[in-house]
C-alpha positions, -999 to 999 in steps of 0.1 A, spaced: 785 337 -550 777 300 -549 808 292 -529 801 318 -503 765 307 -499 778 273 -493 803 280 -468 776 301 -449 755 272 -450 784 249 -438 792 272 -410 755 276 -400 752 236 -400 784 233 -378 772 260 -352 739 243 -351 758 207 -341 781 226 -317 750 243 -301 732 210 -297 764 193 -283 766 221 -257 730 219 -248 735 182 -243 763 189 -218 740 212 -197 731 199 -162 692 201 -171 662 176 -167 657 158 -194 625 176 -204 641 208 -205 672 196 -225 648 181 -250 627 216 -251 663 236 -257 673 209 -283 638 214 -302 642 254 -300 679 251 -314 668 228 -343 641 252 -353 662 283 -355 688 262 -370 664 252 -399 650 286 -402 684 302 -405 694 273 -431 661 282 -451 671 318 -452 705 309 -469 685 288 -493 663 319 -501 631 300 -490 620 331 -469 
């Protein structure tokens, strides 16, 4: 049980990093890029908190 939760958290963390990298590569205005990064971080933090059974 604990190892599967740890793997899920690790995969989620890696996906967050990958999406942040891809957002950085998009040809967007700096302000829009920052908004997209904030949205990705909020969604990522919420999904990590779900795995830790906070929500």
